[in-house]
DRENSEDO-298566 format. One record per atom (N, C-alpha, C): x, y, z; atom name; residue number from 0. Coordinates in Angstrom, 3 decimals, always signed. Layout:
px,py,pz,paza,drenba
X,Y,Z,CA,NUM;
...
***
This chain:
px,py,pz,paza,drenba
-14.227,-13.979,-3.087,N,0;
-13.383,-12.867,-3.479,CA,0;
-14.030,-11.553,-3.063,C,0;
-13.208,-10.632,-2.578,N,1;
-13.695,-9.294,-2.266,CA,1;
-12.795,-8.277,-2.952,C,1;
-13.382,-7.155,-3.329,N,2;
-12.632,-6.044,-3.910,CA,2;
-12.558,-4.951,-2.854,C,2;
-11.366,-4.417,-2.660,N,3;
-11.158,-3.379,-1.652,CA,3;
-10.514,-2.181,-2.342,C,3;
-11.063,-0.993,-2.095,N,4;
-10.470,+0.227,-2.612,CA,4;
-9.303,+0.614,-1.713,C,4;
-8.174,+0.922,-2.352,N,5;
-6.938,+1.222,-1.629,CA,5;
-6.355,+2.543,-2.111,C,5;
-5.513,+3.137,-1.255,N,6;
-4.840,+4.380,-1.620,CA,6;
-3.438,+4.354,-1.037,C,6;
-2.465,+4.733,-1.863,N,7;
-1.085,+4.773,-1.361,CA,7;
-0.812,+6.142,-0.745,C,7;
+0.336,+6.270,-0.140,N,8;
+0.714,+7.515,+0.532,CA,8;
+0.845,+8.678,-0.455,C,8;
+0.990,+8.356,-1.765,N,9;
+1.085,+9.383,-2.803,CA,9;
-0.272,+9.708,-3.420,C,9;
-1.344,+9.280,-2.750,N,10;
-2.728,+9.559,-3.151,CA,10;
-3.183,+8.847,-4.421,C,10;
-2.481,+7.805,-4.844,N,11;
-2.962,+6.998,-5.962,CA,11;
-4.046,+6.059,-5.434,C,11;
-5.175,+6.010,-6.107,N,12;
-6.283,+5.152,-5.705,CA,12;
-6.347,+3.970,-6.658,C,12;
-6.516,+2.787,-6.112,N,13;
-6.600,+1.579,-6.930,CA,13;
-7.418,+0.532,-6.199,C,13;
-7.693,-0.552,-6.882,N,14;
-8.528,-1.602,-6.324,CA,14;
-7.700,-2.873,-6.152,C,14;
-7.919,-3.554,-5.048,N,15;
-7.253,-4.836,-4.807,CA,15;
-8.286,-5.932,-4.629,C,15;
-7.980,-7.123,-5.136,N,16;
-8.879,-8.274,-5.003,CA,16;
-8.236,-9.277,-4.071,C,16;
-9.006,-9.753,-3.089,N,17;
-8.489,-10.656,-2.077,CA,17;
-9.480,-11.792,-1.842,C,17;
-8.951,-12.911,-1.369,N,18;
-9.804,-14.060,-1.061,CA,18;
-10.846,-13.691,-0.006,C,18;
-10.405,-12.961,+1.013,N,19;
-11.298,-12.489,+2.069,CA,19;
-10.573,-11.385,+2.832,C,19;
-11.201,-10.837,+3.853,N,20;
-10.591,-9.746,+4.614,CA,20;
-9.296,-10.195,+5.307,C,20;
-9.275,-11.433,+5.788,N,21;
-8.060,-11.951,+6.446,CA,21;
-6.881,-11.985,+5.473,C,21;
-7.155,-12.358,+4.228,N,22;
-6.089,-12.393,+3.213,CA,22;
-5.549,-10.984,+2.979,C,22;
-6.443,-9.997,+2.936,N,23;
-6.002,-8.608,+2.788,CA,23;
-5.098,-8.212,+3.951,C,23;
-5.541,-8.483,+5.179,N,24;
-4.782,-8.112,+6.369,CA,24;
-3.401,-8.784,+6.378,C,24;
-3.343,-10.061,+6.019,N,25;
-2.076,-10.796,+6.006,CA,25;
-1.120,-10.223,+4.957,C,25;
-1.646,-9.958,+3.756,N,26;
-0.790,-9.402,+2.696,CA,26;
-0.293,-8.003,+3.061,C,26;
-1.154,-7.212,+3.690,N,27;
-0.744,-5.870,+4.111,CA,27;
+0.347,-5.966,+5.169,C,27;
+0.148,-6.856,+6.154,N,28;
+1.121,-7.052,+7.240,CA,28;
+2.487,-7.471,+6.679,C,28;
+2.478,-8.296,+5.628,N,29;
+3.720,-8.792,+5.028,CA,29;
+4.296,-7.873,+3.953,C,29;
+3.677,-6.700,+3.759,N,30;
+4.184,-5.738,+2.774,CA,30;
+4.033,-6.213,+1.339,C,30;
+3.016,-7.016,+1.073,N,31;
+2.835,-7.580,-0.264,CA,31;
+1.903,-6.754,-1.144,C,31;
+1.288,-5.728,-0.589,N,32;
+0.388,-4.884,-1.380,CA,32;
+1.157,-3.628,-1.755,C,32;
+1.231,-3.372,-3.067,N,33;
+1.933,-2.175,-3.504,CA,33;
+1.100,-1.421,-4.531,C,33;
+1.311,-0.130,-4.581,N,34;
+0.620,+0.728,-5.528,CA,34;
+1.080,+0.374,-6.943,C,34;
+0.158,+0.134,-7.862,N,35;
+0.550,-0.201,-9.229,CA,35;
+1.131,+0.989,-9.989,C,35;
+0.962,+2.198,-9.458,N,36;
+1.456,+3.393,-10.132,CA,36;
+2.872,+3.762,-9.698,C,36;
+3.126,+3.733,-8.369,N,37;
+4.430,+4.182,-7.872,CA,37;
+5.182,+3.100,-7.093,C,37;
+4.579,+1.928,-6.958,N,38;
+5.177,+0.769,-6.285,CA,38;
+5.369,+0.968,-4.783,C,38;
+4.762,+2.002,-4.207,N,39;
+4.863,+2.257,-2.773,CA,39;
+4.034,+1.217,-2.018,C,39;
+4.566,+0.707,-0.903,N,40;
+3.829,-0.294,-0.124,CA,40;
+3.116,+0.314,+1.087,C,40;
+3.175,+1.633,+1.228,N,41;
+2.440,+2.303,+2.291,CA,41;
+1.023,+2.553,+1.767,C,41;
+0.163,+1.556,+1.975,N,42;
-1.169,+1.530,+1.393,CA,42;
-2.213,+1.429,+2.502,C,42;
-3.313,+2.161,+2.343,N,43;
-4.413,+2.080,+3.301,CA,43;
-5.713,+1.790,+2.576,C,43;
-6.623,+1.227,+3.316,N,44;
-7.959,+0.947,+2.790,CA,44;
-8.772,+2.233,+2.856,C,44;
-9.547,+2.514,+1.800,N,45;
-10.417,+3.681,+1.792,CA,45;
-11.859,+3.225,+1.568,C,45;
-12.819,+4.046,+1.952,N,46;
-14.219,+3.644,+1.763,CA,46;
-14.532,+3.413,+0.286,C,46;
-15.256,+2.355,+0.029,N,47;
-15.673,+2.053,-1.327,CA,47;
-16.906,+2.868,-1.677,C,47;
-16.990,+3.248,-2.943,N,48;
-18.165,+3.968,-3.401,CA,48;
-19.087,+3.003,-4.121,C,48;
-20.347,+3.218,-3.969,N,49;
-21.315,+2.398,-4.672,CA,49;
-22.602,+3.192,-4.780,C,49;
-23.486,+2.739,-5.620,N,50;
-24.792,+3.371,-5.716,CA,50;
-25.830,+2.308,-5.986,C,50;
-27.022,+2.629,-5.611,N,51;
-28.147,+1.739,-5.865,CA,51;
-29.116,+2.513,-6.736,C,51;
-29.346,+2.010,-7.921,N,52;
-30.245,+2.688,-8.840,CA,52;
-31.666,+2.211,-8.580,C,52;
-32.522,+3.166,-8.360,N,53;
-33.925,+2.830,-8.184,CA,53;
-34.703,+3.405,-9.354,C,53;
-35.753,+2.758,-9.712,N,54;
-36.587,+3.230,-10.812,CA,54;
-37.814,+3.927,-10.250,C,54;
-38.056,+5.148,-10.728,N,55;
-39.266,+5.817,-10.262,CA,55;
-40.494,+5.148,-10.870,C,55;
-41.623,+5.403,-10.274,N,56;
-42.867,+4.891,-10.834,CA,56;
-42.997,+5.453,-12.242,C,56;
-43.295,+4.603,-13.242,N,57;
-43.395,+5.097,-14.618,CA,57;
-44.310,+6.319,-14.703,C,57;
-43.805,+7.351,-15.385,N,58;
-44.594,+8.562,-15.565,CA,58;
-44.563,+9.517,-14.388,C,58;
-43.969,+9.119,-13.265,N,59;
-43.945,+9.974,-12.085,CA,59;
-42.508,+10.390,-11.804,C,59;
-42.239,+11.674,-11.894,N,60;
-40.907,+12.202,-11.642,CA,60;
-40.937,+12.922,-10.303,C,60;
-39.985,+12.602,-9.464,N,61;
-39.937,+13.225,-8.144,CA,61;
-39.416,+14.654,-8.259,C,61;
-39.666,+15.431,-7.230,N,62;
-39.179,+16.817,-7.192,CA,62;
-37.653,+16.838,-7.299,C,62;
-37.009,+15.906,-6.609,N,63;
-35.545,+15.816,-6.636,CA,63;
-35.043,+15.549,-8.054,C,63;
-35.677,+14.620,-8.752,N,64;
-35.273,+14.305,-10.124,CA,64;
-35.492,+15.500,-11.040,C,64;
-36.569,+16.223,-10.824,N,65;
-36.868,+17.404,-11.631,CA,65;
-35.804,+18.481,-11.417,C,65;
-35.402,+18.691,-10.170,N,66;
-34.353,+19.671,-9.867,CA,66;
-33.019,+19.269,-10.492,C,66;
-32.701,+17.982,-10.413,N,67;
-31.459,+17.505,-11.031,CA,67;
-31.480,+17.703,-12.550,C,67;
-32.617,+17.455,-13.167,N,68;
-32.747,+17.640,-14.617,CA,68;
-32.550,+19.111,-14.992,C,68;
-33.089,+20.027,-14.171,N,69;
-32.908,+21.457,-14.435,CA,69;
-31.440,+21.853,-14.308,C,69;
-30.777,+21.338,-13.276,N,70;
-29.361,+21.634,-13.082,CA,70;
-28.535,+21.093,-14.240,C,70;
-28.826,+19.877,-14.651,N,71;
-28.109,+19.277,-15.776,CA,71;
-28.270,+20.127,-17.031,C,71;
-29.473,+20.604,-17.283,N,72;
-29.724,+21.443,-18.459,CA,72;
-28.923,+22.738,-18.367,C,72;
-28.864,+23.349,-17.178,N,73;
-28.086,+24.586,-17.006,CA,73;
-26.606,+24.357,-17.297,C,73;
-26.077,+23.232,-16.807,N,74;
-24.663,+22.921,-17.032,CA,74;
-24.395,+22.734,-18.527,C,74;
-25.237,+21.953,-19.185,N,75;
-25.059,+21.712,-20.622,CA,75;
-25.160,+23.023,-21.393,C,75;
-26.148,+23.863,-21.081,N,76;
-26.287,+25.153,-21.759,CA,76;
-25.037,+26.002,-21.568,C,76;
-24.508,+26.042,-20.335,N,77;
-23.307,+26.833,-20.050,CA,77;
-22.120,+26.343,-20.877,C,77;
-21.909,+25.028,-20.874,N,78;
-20.772,+24.466,-21.612,CA,78;
-20.920,+24.739,-23.112,C,78;
-22.118,+24.536,-23.638,N,79;
-22.326,+24.762,-25.070,CA,79;
-22.119,+26.221,-25.460,C,79;
-22.496,+27.159,-24.591,N,80;
-22.364,+28.588,-24.900,CA,80;
-20.948,+29.110,-24.683,C,80;
-20.187,+28.505,-23.765,N,81;
-18.908,+29.088,-23.355,CA,81;
-17.667,+28.285,-23.742,C,81;
-17.833,+27.154,-24.408,N,82;
-16.697,+26.325,-24.792,CA,82;
-16.793,+25.988,-26.275,C,82;
-15.678,+26.162,-26.996,N,83;
-15.638,+25.773,-28.403,CA,83;
-15.569,+24.258,-28.494,C,83;
-16.437,+23.667,-29.309,N,84;
-16.423,+22.219,-29.514,CA,84;
-15.398,+21.899,-30.596,C,84;
-14.280,+21.306,-30.174,N,85;
-13.214,+20.963,-31.120,CA,85;
-13.218,+19.476,-31.461,C,85;
-14.215,+18.754,-30.941,N,86;
-14.389,+17.343,-31.277,CA,86;
-13.173,+16.502,-30.948,C,86;
-12.767,+15.682,-31.904,N,87;
-11.645,+14.768,-31.674,CA,87;
-10.285,+15.470,-31.738,C,87;
-10.279,+16.779,-32.023,N,88;
-9.028,+17.551,-32.024,CA,88;
-8.730,+18.153,-30.653,C,88;
-9.412,+17.676,-29.617,N,89;
-9.255,+18.260,-28.286,CA,89;
-7.792,+18.306,-27.838,C,89;
-7.104,+17.184,-27.941,N,90;
-5.706,+17.128,-27.476,CA,90;
-4.829,+18.078,-28.283,C,90;
-4.989,+18.065,-29.592,N,91;
-4.192,+18.935,-30.457,CA,91;
-4.427,+20.408,-30.106,C,91;
-5.690,+20.781,-29.912,N,92;
-6.002,+22.168,-29.573,CA,92;
-5.501,+22.543,-28.183,C,92;
-5.636,+21.630,-27.220,N,93;
-5.151,+21.901,-25.861,CA,93;
-3.643,+22.126,-25.863,C,93;
-2.918,+21.328,-26.642,N,94;
-1.464,+21.499,-26.745,CA,94;
-1.111,+22.839,-27.400,C,94;
-1.822,+23.215,-28.441,N,95;
-1.572,+24.498,-29.113,CA,95;
-1.772,+25.658,-28.145,C,95;
-2.856,+25.606,-27.370,N,96;
-3.132,+26.669,-26.403,CA,96;
-2.052,+26.682,-25.324,C,96;
-1.693,+25.509,-24.840,N,97;
-0.698,+25.397,-23.776,CA,97;
+0.644,+25.988,-24.197,C,97;
+1.036,+25.778,-25.445,N,98;
+2.338,+26.254,-25.917,CA,98;
+2.272,+27.590,-26.647,C,98;
+1.122,+28.288,-26.571,N,99;
+1.014,+29.632,-27.109,CA,99;
+0.863,+29.715,-28.607,C,99;
+0.592,+28.619,-29.279,N,100;
+0.401,+28.639,-30.723,CA,100;
-0.995,+29.171,-31.060,C,100;
-1.963,+28.891,-30.200,N,101;
-3.325,+29.392,-30.354,CA,101;
-3.679,+30.265,-29.158,C,101;
-4.616,+31.190,-29.371,N,102;
-5.086,+32.054,-28.291,CA,102;
-5.793,+31.220,-27.227,C,102;
-5.596,+31.546,-25.963,N,103;
-6.300,+30.813,-24.892,CA,103;
-7.818,+30.955,-25.033,C,103;
-8.512,+29.855,-24.865,N,104;
-9.968,+29.841,-24.905,CA,104;
-10.461,+28.560,-24.258,C,104;
-11.713,+28.542,-23.897,N,105;
-12.323,+27.334,-23.347,CA,105;
-12.651,+26.395,-24.499,C,105;
-12.226,+25.138,-24.363,N,106;
-12.533,+24.157,-25.402,CA,106;
-13.140,+22.912,-24.777,C,106;
-13.859,+22.179,-25.586,N,107;
-14.410,+20.895,-25.176,CA,107;
-14.293,+19.950,-26.358,C,107;
-14.244,+18.664,-26.044,N,108;
-14.140,+17.667,-27.101,CA,108;
-13.904,+16.307,-26.498,C,108;
-13.341,+15.424,-27.298,N,109;
-13.096,+14.063,-26.852,CA,109;
-11.619,+13.732,-27.009,C,109;
-11.170,+12.761,-26.195,N,110;
-9.778,+12.326,-26.262,CA,110;
-9.700,+10.862,-25.872,C,110;
-8.638,+10.231,-26.302,N,111;
-8.402,+8.835,-25.939,CA,111;
-7.642,+8.783,-24.617,C,111;
-7.549,+7.608,-24.024,N,112;
-6.769,+7.441,-22.786,CA,112;
-5.318,+7.819,-23.016,C,112;
-4.764,+7.457,-24.165,N,113;
-3.365,+7.779,-24.466,CA,113;
-3.177,+9.291,-24.583,C,113;
-4.137,+9.968,-25.226,N,114;
-4.049,+11.423,-25.349,CA,114;
-4.146,+12.093,-23.981,C,114;
-4.981,+11.560,-23.108,N,115;
-5.108,+12.117,-21.762,CA,115;
-3.812,+11.959,-20.985,C,115;
-3.127,+10.841,-21.169,N,116;
-1.834,+10.645,-20.510,CA,116;
-0.823,+11.673,-21.013,C,116;
-0.863,+11.963,-22.318,N,117;
+0.035,+12.963,-22.889,CA,117;
-0.259,+14.341,-22.291,C,117;
-1.530,+14.700,-22.188,N,118;
-1.890,+15.992,-21.610,CA,118;
-1.406,+16.103,-20.168,C,118;
-1.587,+15.034,-19.400,N,119;
-1.114,+15.033,-18.012,CA,119;
+0.402,+15.179,-17.962,C,119;
+1.102,+14.474,-18.842,N,120;
+2.566,+14.539,-18.880,CA,120;
+3.045,+15.956,-19.216,C,120;
+2.302,+16.640,-20.081,N,121;
+2.664,+18.001,-20.477,CA,121;
+2.223,+19.042,-19.443,C,121;
+1.526,+18.599,-18.393,N,122;
+1.083,+19.519,-17.344,CA,122;
-0.166,+20.301,-17.701,C,122;
-0.969,+19.760,-18.595,N,123;
-2.188,+20.434,-19.019,CA,123;
-3.360,+19.892,-18.201,C,123;
-4.019,+20.784,-17.473,N,124;
-5.158,+20.374,-16.657,CA,124;
-6.414,+20.319,-17.515,C,124;
-7.224,+19.300,-17.275,N,125;
-8.491,+19.171,-17.972,CA,125;
-9.463,+18.442,-17.065,C,125;
-10.717,+18.540,-17.382,N,126;
-11.763,+17.914,-16.579,CA,126;
-12.613,+17.058,-17.509,C,126;
-12.868,+15.827,-17.081,N,127;
-13.678,+14.909,-17.880,CA,127;
-15.060,+14.753,-17.263,C,127;
-16.080,+14.904,-18.065,N,128;
-17.412,+14.524,-17.633,CA,128;
-18.263,+14.267,-18.869,C,128;
-19.177,+13.315,-18.738,N,129;
-19.997,+12.967,-19.900,CA,129;
-21.052,+14.029,-20.157,C,129;
-21.182,+14.418,-21.395,N,130;
-22.232,+15.352,-21.781,CA,130;
-23.443,+14.540,-22.205,C,130;
-24.592,+14.797,-21.597,N,131;
-25.792,+14.055,-21.985,CA,131;
-26.227,+14.446,-23.394,C,131;
-26.946,+13.558,-24.034,N,132;
-27.493,+13.839,-25.340,CA,132;
-28.552,+14.911,-25.159,C,132;
-28.545,+15.913,-26.004,N,133;
-29.449,+17.066,-25.875,CA,133;
-30.911,+16.610,-25.753,C,133;
-31.321,+15.618,-26.524,N,134;
-32.711,+15.166,-26.471,CA,134;
-33.082,+14.571,-25.114,C,134;
-32.087,+14.065,-24.375,N,135;
-32.353,+13.480,-23.063,CA,135;
-32.680,+14.545,-22.016,C,135;
-32.180,+15.770,-22.211,N,136;
-32.396,+16.797,-21.197,CA,136;
-33.460,+17.802,-21.596,C,136;
-33.856,+17.816,-22.868,N,137;
-34.872,+18.767,-23.310,CA,137;
-36.288,+18.268,-23.095,C,137;
-36.435,+17.001,-22.784,N,138;
-37.792,+16.463,-22.632,CA,138;
-38.365,+16.738,-21.269,C,138;
***
């Protein structure tokens, strides 16, 4: 079995599983591969992303890792200073701001997949990224 990253003409990205590359080619030729989001069969293969995690020598931090840690700390400091933490009320607050019930402001918090779908449906733009635990970046 192989997994292939695919994208439809409407820019939806998804993954397909095939017995082998020949099976992928045959299914594509026969129009059997469709986007699970919009059902479009105009699908192309896109480069797969992957990473290889390497462990540094214990106790030895590379210059690159040190620079990344500094950047991460700057980002966390910026977000903490410039965004109100609304916790699990993120969706509720985003909707209030969007509809003018609350004053516009930068907010941060957490949301479920269902809440994120609601925000997208309402046309509310948001950005997701994991915030590291403060103790992980202060050391």
